[in-house]
C-alpha positions as MATLAB code, in Angstrom:
seq = 'MIGSPHPQHMVTRFAPSPTGRLHIGHGWSALLAMDMARGAGGELRLRIEDIDGTRSRPEHVEGIIEDLRWLGIEWRGEIVFQSRRLSLYDAALETLKGQGLAYPCFCTRAEIAAEIAASGSAPHGGDGPVYPGTCRALDAARRAERIARGDAHCWRLDMERAVAAAGPLVWLDMEGHGVAADPLRAGDVVLARKDAPTSYHLAATVDDAAMGITHVLRGEDLRAATDIHRLLQALLDLPTPLYRHHPLLVDASGRRLAKRTQGLALAELRNAGMDPARLREDLRAMRFPVGIHVAKA';
ca = [
     120.279  113.715   96.277;
     123.015  112.277   97.817;
     123.817  112.880  101.947;
     125.702  115.016  103.704;
     129.651  115.143  103.458;
     131.764  112.852  105.595;
     134.826  113.983  107.802;
     138.299  112.457  107.345;
     137.546  109.831  110.550;
     136.238  106.815  109.223;
     133.691  105.596  111.774;
     131.853  101.972  111.276;
     130.329   99.640  113.301;
     129.558   95.646  113.718;
     126.011   95.592  114.851;
     125.029   91.891  115.502;
     121.693   90.735  117.005;
     121.931   88.522  120.057;
     119.498   85.628  119.192;
     122.353   82.961  119.387;
     126.115   82.769  118.906;
     128.468   84.369  116.148;
     129.224   81.880  113.746;
     132.247   82.649  111.243;
     130.815   84.811  108.347;
     129.764   87.097  111.324;
     134.104   86.838  112.652;
     134.869   87.576  108.744;
     132.492   90.510  108.609;
     133.504   91.816  111.782;
     137.533   91.467  111.016;
     137.030   93.201  108.094;
     135.159   96.181  109.060;
     137.915   96.375  112.305;
     140.884   96.157  109.408;
     139.076   98.803  107.406;
     138.630  101.046  109.813;
     142.076  100.482  111.190;
     144.006  101.287  107.765;
     141.929  104.702  107.307;
     143.064  105.655  110.940;
     140.040  105.579  112.316;
     137.756  103.400  114.701;
     134.943  100.317  115.137;
     132.379  100.414  117.045;
     130.094   97.909  118.538;
     126.228   97.768  118.329;
     124.131   94.848  119.591;
     120.966   95.218  118.187;
     118.755   93.869  120.880;
     115.391   95.020  120.119;
     113.537   91.954  119.622;
     112.605   90.609  123.387;
     111.512   87.634  122.374;
     114.528   86.006  121.179;
     117.445   88.406  122.742;
     118.666   86.552  125.426;
     121.746   88.040  127.993;
     123.689   84.681  127.705;
     123.612   85.660  123.612;
     124.944   89.071  124.179;
     127.896   87.741  126.313;
     128.917   84.918  124.155;
     128.708   87.482  121.414;
     131.770   90.075  123.280;
     133.134   86.289  124.142;
     133.558   85.516  120.810;
     134.557   89.223  119.832;
     137.209   89.229  121.767;
     138.912   85.602  121.187;
     138.920   86.432  117.803;
     140.841   89.548  118.325;
     138.024   92.723  117.384;
     138.349   95.454  118.948;
     136.070   98.244  119.176;
     136.310  101.925  121.064;
     133.685  103.613  123.141;
     131.049  102.315  124.926;
     129.015   99.019  123.668;
     125.336  100.619  122.250;
     122.397   98.636  123.083;
     119.278   99.416  120.873;
     117.128   98.396  123.659;
     118.588  101.273  126.013;
     117.907  103.645  123.220;
     113.725  103.237  122.630;
     113.086  107.146  122.762;
     115.495  107.623  119.946;
     113.105  105.499  117.353;
     109.986  107.113  118.890;
     110.601  110.453  118.068;
     111.831  108.994  114.780;
     108.376  107.196  114.424;
     106.511  110.793  115.357;
     108.048  112.937  112.918;
     107.240  110.358  109.742;
     103.525  110.082  111.038;
     103.605  113.807  111.790;
     104.305  113.764  107.943;
     101.374  111.357  106.647;
     104.106  108.696  105.584;
     103.336  106.168  108.605;
      99.822  103.970  109.363;
      98.713  101.495  111.579;
      98.039   97.605  109.931;
      96.009   95.655  111.946;
      96.507   92.239  109.860;
      98.161   88.980  111.101;
     100.527   87.335  109.385;
      97.999   84.642  108.528;
      96.126   87.517  107.366;
      98.603   88.872  105.076;
      99.618   85.654  103.620;
      95.840   84.336  102.598;
      95.369   87.674  100.678;
      98.955   87.371   99.137;
      97.738   83.712   98.393;
      94.177   84.815   96.999;
      95.640   87.250   95.007;
      97.596   84.570   92.623;
     100.493   86.707   92.734;
     102.705   89.321   94.494;
     105.601   91.487   94.091;
     108.725   90.503   96.049;
     111.222   92.380   97.955;
     114.216   91.415   99.196;
     113.022   89.554  102.359;
     110.095   87.394  100.494;
     106.385   88.761   99.295;
     105.459   92.947   99.516;
     102.711   93.080  102.196;
      99.166   94.261  100.105;
      98.737   97.262  101.574;
      95.363   96.244  103.276;
      95.393   98.561  105.957;
      96.743  101.490  103.893;
      92.958  102.407  102.832;
      91.014  102.621  106.332;
      90.346  106.188  106.544;
      91.650  107.843  110.221;
      88.423  107.075  112.021;
      88.425  104.079  111.517;
      92.222  103.796  112.271;
      91.653  105.930  115.528;
      88.797  103.348  116.880;
      90.915  100.147  116.219;
      93.821  101.788  118.030;
      91.338  102.732  121.145;
      89.988   99.487  121.273;
      93.583   98.216  121.949;
      93.733   96.233  118.578;
      97.304   94.966  118.363;
      98.631   96.725  115.406;
     102.141   97.920  113.676;
     102.882  100.706  112.297;
     103.997  100.642  108.266;
     105.761  103.426  105.694;
     103.420  104.642  103.639;
     105.883  103.894  100.587;
     104.360  104.978   97.211;
     103.943  108.775   99.226;
     107.555  108.467  100.815;
     109.243  107.824   97.939;
     107.206  110.812   96.096;
     108.157  113.332   98.954;
     111.656  111.966   99.019;
     112.120  112.101   95.118;
     115.208  110.068   93.333;
     118.050  108.600   95.692;
     120.957  107.201   95.146;
     123.408  105.756   97.991;
     127.194  106.205   97.115;
     129.985  102.891   97.589;
     133.341  102.992   99.153;
     134.631  103.459   95.389;
     132.469  106.473   94.786;
     130.128  104.938   92.574;
     126.643  106.876   93.212;
     124.048  103.721   92.997;
     120.495  104.580   92.771;
     118.120  103.576   95.667;
     114.777  101.907   94.676;
     112.936  101.125   97.845;
     109.446  100.847   96.320;
     110.578   97.132   95.886;
     109.841   96.838   99.476;
     106.527   97.829   99.929;
     105.104   99.104  102.863;
     108.121   98.140  105.125;
     107.471   97.984  108.992;
     108.468  100.721  111.093;
     107.510   99.387  114.522;
     106.384   95.921  115.029;
     103.403   94.683  116.908;
     105.780   93.028  119.751;
     109.070   95.580  119.813;
     108.630   99.415  119.936;
     110.708  100.041  116.563;
     112.222   97.551  113.684;
     115.219   97.151  112.114;
     115.225   99.417  109.291;
     114.281  102.452  111.452;
     116.318  101.833  114.449;
     119.700  100.826  112.455;
     119.203  104.403  110.476;
     118.670  106.270  113.360;
     121.348  104.480  115.002;
     123.469  104.936  112.487;
     123.302  108.813  112.674;
     123.185  109.173  116.346;
     126.731  107.065  116.696;
     128.415  109.152  113.854;
     129.221  106.209  111.312;
     130.922  107.600  108.642;
     130.725  104.108  106.682;
     128.721  100.544  106.957;
     130.323   97.352  105.578;
     127.367   94.535  105.791;
     126.879   91.646  103.889;
     125.070   91.116  100.331;
     121.934   90.078  101.985;
     121.344   93.904  103.119;
     121.992   95.590   99.688;
     118.044   96.035   99.340;
     118.202   97.550  103.304;
     120.427   99.765  102.090;
     117.645  101.465   99.581;
     115.154  101.491  102.332;
     117.962  102.895  105.004;
     118.557  106.046  102.462;
     114.965  107.099  102.270;
     114.394  107.171  105.672;
     117.622  109.019  105.661;
     116.127  111.364  103.670;
     112.842  111.689  105.445;
     114.202  112.437  108.480;
     117.311  114.733  107.348;
     120.096  112.714  108.534;
     123.552  112.067  106.738;
     123.937  109.200  104.994;
     127.150  106.810  105.568;
     128.764  105.491  102.604;
     128.441  101.704  101.946;
     129.823   98.496  100.681;
     128.453   94.954  100.862;
     130.556   91.900  101.523;
     129.960   88.494   99.596;
     128.529   85.875  102.180;
     129.852   82.420  103.393;
     128.157   79.442  102.959;
     128.486   75.992  103.267;
     129.294   72.701  101.977;
     125.455   72.484  100.867;
     125.532   76.110   99.388;
     123.258   77.222  102.382;
     123.508   80.483  103.626;
     125.305   80.507  107.107;
     122.600   81.760  110.314;
     122.476   81.042  113.854;
     119.125   79.000  113.458;
     120.897   76.956  110.910;
     123.843   76.314  113.168;
     126.313   77.741  111.081;
     130.244   77.174  112.026;
     130.186   78.865  114.925;
     133.268   80.843  116.678;
     132.958   79.261  120.186;
     133.275   75.928  118.499;
     136.958   76.838  116.760;
     137.817   78.243  120.075;
     135.946   75.114  121.873;
     138.440   72.486  119.110;
     141.547   74.757  119.851;
     141.918   76.413  116.995;
     144.446   79.402  117.300;
     142.778   82.971  116.650;
     145.716   84.914  115.341;
     145.536   81.584  112.814;
     142.378   81.688  112.543;
     142.733   86.189  111.662;
     145.470   85.494  109.032;
     143.598   82.829  107.412;
     140.454   84.846  106.630;
     142.167   87.985  105.968;
     143.331   85.493  102.896;
     139.895   84.201  102.370;
     140.744   80.973  103.823;
     138.117   79.338  105.250;
     137.205   76.059  107.476;
     136.206   72.952  105.584;
     132.815   73.102  103.948;
     132.804   76.923  104.158;
     133.041   79.156  100.736;
     131.752   82.289   99.492;
     128.911   82.396   97.800;
     128.812   82.631   94.298;
     127.626   86.210   92.744;
];
């Protein structure tokens, strides 16, 4: 099953989370998305994925906008903030609950880690060991009892049931090649977290559809997420964009650039007097600052 056909007008997006300043890899990704949209006569949209209330900061939002404008990234329409769209995600979650595909999970991270350790081995998804499904076995009465007494819980997707309900799924890359989706390897992913009313997977899927996104360009590290999003699109009867996953940038030691590891920030380059027009030219030619290079496939 492949998603709905796309209109001729391309709409893509850049969707950072405001948990720190943008690094050179973010800038390259945003530039690739803008150039792709412009080349097709389409448009780039900007979405701020600020659902993480413990790490998202207003000053980081301001920094993201400042960095993008300095680099010359132009988007159309109002900036979309996920924190203002919670009712959309809640409605999607209720749909999955109504299909019998979502269940409450009361496990703590320590309990999950202990169960995985005790098992001696655990399959790995894209982000580490797969959740062992402990709370999937709770009966309806026990779940209701724990929710009624206020036990902290997230909501997970019953992956086996969801895959069975959706059937075989394919997503298309931008060259028109079909890629078989394999969401099962991710296990029972979180749909709504204990500390947030939604999760990355659910919010991104709902927003891409609501914003009319026709093409998604993002890093290779999110290829496994595309399988999950394709499944959610099928379950929620949402259109399917075309996808392209670009390689990641790494530092001299081969570490992936990340906000938490202080990857080379765009703000650093600006403060050092870098000419943004020259930087755009270099990034388009895949000439990166000293010590930054494309990760090996």
